[in-house]
N, C-alpha and C positions, 0 to 999 in steps of 0.2 A: 814686330808685326802684331803680336797679340799676347795678352796675359789673361788667364782665366782662373777663377777661384773654384776649386772643386767642392764637393759636399763635405769634405773633411776640414775645409777652411784653408787648405794649402793652395798656393799659387802654382799654376802650370804654364810654362812658357810655350808659345806656339809659333811655328814658322821661323823667321829670321831672328825673333826675340830670343830663341834658344841659344844663339851664338853671341849674344851681347856679353861683353867683357865686364866683370865685376871686379872691385878692388878688395876682395876679401874672400875668405873661405877657410875650410879646415885643412891643416897641413898633415902630411903623412906622419903617422906615429905608430909605435908598437904597443900592443896590449890595450888596456882600457884608457890609458892616458891620452888626452886630446889637447891640441893647440889650435885655436881659431884666431885667424888674423884678419885685420881690417885696416885699410889705409883711409885716413880722414884728412880732407882739405879743411883746415881750420877756418879759412876765410868764408866758407860756405855755411858755417853754423849760425843759427839764430839765437835769440835770447830765451826761447822756449824749446823744449825737447821736440825733436822731429826725427823721423826715420832717416837713416843714412842712405841717400839716393843711390850711391854706387854699390850698395850691398843688397838692397831690398828688391825682390824678395828672395835673394840667393843665400844669404848668410843666416843660418838658424842656430840659436843656442838650444840644445835639446832639453827636454824635461828631465829633471833630476840631475842636471849637471852641477857638480860640486866645484865651486870656484876656488882655486888655490892662490892664484896671483894674476896680476895684469902687468904687462911690460909695455912701456911707451918708448918708442925710438923715434927721434926727430930726423926726418929726411930733408926738410927744407926749413931753415932757421925761422922760428916763430917770433912774432912781435905782437904787441898789444899791451899797453900799460895796464897792469893789474888783471889781465885776462886769466881766467881759470876755466877748467874743463869739467863738464858733467857727462858721464856715460852711463847708460842704463838699458833697460829692456821694457818692451811692450809685448803683450801676448800675440802669437801668430794667428789666433782665431779671427781677430778683427783688425790687427795691426794698429790698434790705438789704445786698448785697455792697458793701463799701467801695471807692470809687475813692480818696478822700482826705477824711475827715470834717472836717478843718480846712484843706483845701487852698486855700480862697478867703480866709478870714480865720482867723487863729490868735491867740487871746487878744487880740483887738482891744480896746483900752481904752475903756470907756464914756466916759471924760473927753474923748475925741476928738470926740464928738458928743452930749453929754448935754443940751444946751439945745435946746428946740424951734426948728426952723428952721436949726440948725447942720448943716453938710455937711463930710464928710471923704472925700478920694479916696485910695484905696490902690493904689499901683503898686509895681513891683519896687523894693526898697530902703527902703520905708516900714515902720515898726514896726507889726506886726499883719497884714501881708500874708502870705497862704498860699503854699505851694510850687507851686500850679498857676498862679499869675499869672506871665505871661511864657512859658507853655507851652501845649500843646494836649492835650486829654483824648483818650484812646484809646477811650473808651466814652461812650455817651449816658447822662445821669444826671439824677436828681432831687436837689433841694436838701435838705440836712439842716442842723440848727443845734442848738447847746446853749450854755449859759453855762459859763464857766470861773472858777475862784477863788471866786465868790460869785454868788448868784441876783440877778436884776433884780427890783426891787419895783414898778417902774412903767416905762412907755415903749412907744413904737411907732416903728419905723423903716421907711424905704423903701430897699431895696438895689437898685442898678442895676448890672448886670454888662455890661461892654462888651467887644466883641471881634468876631471873624469866624470863619467856618468855612473851614478850609484846603481848598483845591481841589487835586486831583492835578495834577501837572505834565503839560502837553500833550506828546504824542509824535507822531512822523510815521509 
């Protein structure tokens, strides 16, 4: 029914829009450790980074989130000769200013997770890991994705982002 951006730059869903189903969000966890999950239809990706329509504006990566790892699980077998995946972030303030559009996954090869049920974990030092892994973001962000090299012709994946929000040091 409606979507409104408040003075803080955050989106507020109004009416029946509040009940729209998204394909992502934060999973229940204990302590400061967090898992954020997003389902991505690979055939809907373009050649330039764009907001993931099934998550926007619902899935937010918080400011000061320290990225430990990204796990990709294939739900529907993916195809696309030489297709690779970029996954990153844009700021929530305007949903377009780049934090790093391939900061989570950069040209992650489809062959790492092309079979249904296959899982690949990306940590620092693994081919396809982006520059934000092993660091914390200075801004809250929305997820963006695109294909690199070639388009995907089939496939759906579940991406799980693991980490924690850094807390300020205690002072006396």
